N, C-alpha and C positions, 0 to 999 in steps of 0.2 A: 389578442391574446398572448402574441409574443414579447411585447414591453411586461405583461404580468410574471411571461416568465423567466426574464432577464432580471426583475423586481425579487422576485422570491429566490434566485439563485446566488444573487448578491447579500440578500438577506443571511442567508443561508451559511456563505463561506466563515466568517467568524466561529460558529459555531462549530464548522465542519477544522477548521486547525486549532479550535481547542481539542477536541477530543482526537486529533493526531498527536498533537504534542502532549499528551495523558498516557501516549503509550509509550513514548522515550523510556528505555530502561528496563523495559521488560522484557520477556521472550514468548513470542507465539507463536503457534504454530502456520505454517506455512503451506498450501497447495503449492507445487513448483509448476509454472502451465509452461515456459517457454523460455527463451536464452538470448540475448542481447549477442550478433557473432560480433558486433561493433564495440563492445565493451565487457561483454564474458560476463556481466551481470544477470543471474539469474532474477525471473521475473513470474509473480504468484500472486496468487489471495490469502486473506489470513480470512477464520471467521465469519468476522466481521465486514466481507465485503464481499459486496454482489458482483456478480459478471454484469458485462456492461452498462453500470450503473454507477457502479462506486471505483475507487481508485484503487491503486495496486501498492504491491510490496516489493521494493528494489533490493535484491541480496547478494554482497559479494560471499564471494568460499565456492568449494564445491555444492553446488546442491544440483540430485538428478532430476530427470523432468518426470513429472506427473509422478513423484512422489511429496510425502508431507515432511517438512524437517523442519525444526527448531530456530529462530531466528529473534537477535537481540537486536531490537528496535535501538538503534541510534541517532536518527533524523527523523523530522516530517515537515511536510507543507501542507498544504490545504488538502490534497487530495490522497497523497503517497505517505506512504513508510522505506524508509530506506532500514537498512540492517546489514547483519551479518549471521552467517550461521555460526551455531555455536559447538 
């Protein structure tokens, strides 16, 4: 069972990477859920990211907690997006 899960996750990674790369340059609404005190980055989710199973959006710039803010996506990895508040 574990081997099957690992095989599926490995097969899914290039798909997730491509989908996230396609977001670069776009402006998306992000619900800010927390702030990393060490880095000052706000951390939230876009509408396409489900809690506990999908990636996060890391945001630079002022972003109040529990608010939806527009974020320009400037980078992406396999699971997460990176951007700045517009």
